[in-house]
C-alpha positions as CSV (number, residue, x, y, z in Angstrom):
1,X,95.4,-99.4,-115.4
2,X,96.4,-97.1,-112.5
3,X,95.7,-93.4,-112.6
4,X,98.3,-90.8,-112.0
5,X,98.1,-87.0,-112.0
6,X,99.4,-85.0,-114.9
7,X,101.9,-83.4,-112.5
8,X,103.3,-86.8,-111.5
9,X,103.5,-87.9,-115.1
10,X,105.4,-84.7,-116.1
11,X,107.8,-85.2,-113.1
12,X,108.4,-88.8,-114.1
13,X,109.1,-87.7,-117.7
14,X,111.5,-84.9,-116.7
15,X,113.3,-87.2,-114.4
16,X,114.1,-89.6,-117.3
17,X,114.8,-86.9,-119.9
18,X,117.7,-84.7,-120.5
19,X,115.5,-81.6,-120.0
20,X,115.6,-82.1,-116.2
21,X,119.1,-80.7,-115.8
22,X,118.2,-77.6,-117.8
23,X,115.2,-77.0,-115.7
24,X,117.1,-77.5,-112.5
25,X,119.8,-75.0,-113.7
26,X,117.0,-72.5,-114.3
27,X,115.7,-73.1,-110.8
28,X,119.2,-72.5,-109.4
29,X,119.6,-69.3,-111.4
30,X,116.3,-68.0,-110.0
31,X,117.4,-68.5,-106.4
32,X,121.1,-68.0,-106.9
33,X,121.1,-64.4,-105.4
34,X,119.2,-65.6,-102.3
35,X,121.5,-68.5,-101.8
36,X,124.8,-66.8,-102.5
37,X,124.2,-63.1,-102.0
38,X,123.9,-60.1,-104.4
39,X,127.6,-59.6,-105.1
40,X,128.3,-63.2,-106.1
41,X,125.1,-63.3,-108.2
42,X,126.0,-60.0,-109.9
43,X,129.3,-61.4,-111.2
44,X,128.2,-64.9,-112.0
45,X,127.9,-65.2,-115.8
46,X,126.4,-68.6,-116.3
47,X,125.2,-71.6,-114.3
48,X,124.9,-75.0,-115.9
49,X,124.3,-78.6,-114.8
50,X,125.9,-81.5,-116.7
51,X,126.0,-85.1,-115.3
52,X,125.5,-84.0,-111.6
53,X,128.2,-81.3,-111.9
54,X,127.3,-77.7,-111.4
55,X,129.4,-75.4,-113.7
56,X,129.7,-71.8,-112.5
57,X,131.2,-69.3,-114.9
58,X,132.7,-65.9,-113.8
59,X,135.3,-63.6,-115.2
60,X,136.2,-62.2,-111.8
61,X,139.4,-63.7,-110.4
62,X,138.9,-63.1,-106.7
63,X,135.3,-64.4,-107.0
64,X,136.6,-67.6,-108.6
65,X,138.9,-68.1,-105.7
66,X,136.1,-67.5,-103.1
67,X,133.8,-69.9,-104.9
68,X,136.6,-72.6,-104.9
69,X,136.7,-72.4,-101.1
70,X,132.9,-72.7,-100.9
71,X,132.4,-75.7,-103.1
72,X,131.0,-78.0,-100.4
73,X,128.7,-75.3,-99.1
74,X,127.4,-74.6,-102.7
75,X,126.7,-78.3,-103.2
76,X,124.8,-78.5,-99.9
77,X,122.8,-75.3,-100.5
78,X,121.9,-76.2,-104.1
79,X,120.8,-79.8,-103.2
80,X,118.8,-78.5,-100.3
81,X,117.1,-75.9,-102.6
82,X,116.3,-78.6,-105.2
83,X,115.0,-81.0,-102.6
84,X,117.2,-83.9,-103.8
85,X,120.9,-84.7,-104.2
86,X,121.4,-83.5,-107.7
87,X,124.8,-81.9,-107.5
88,X,127.9,-84.0,-106.6
89,X,130.7,-81.7,-108.0
90,X,131.2,-78.0,-108.6
91,X,133.4,-76.6,-111.3
92,X,134.4,-72.9,-111.3
93,X,135.2,-71.6,-114.8
């Protein structure tokens, strides 16, 4: 029987469970202001990951438009921050 660290065991469990996307969404929320700037972070209501899709909710029309233009950059920044290719699509709500 091989030995693995508890950290590696937890990472393996999270990778296979549905909890992983929730944890990744929390990680994104924590660094959202740093990645996107104070103004965007202030008016972003909710961030959620479902099936490799990042859902960003805001009630500010001009911000929705701006985020639409930045989809590719958002995908790139988020995947870089998470250290793996998690996000394949961005939906602005």
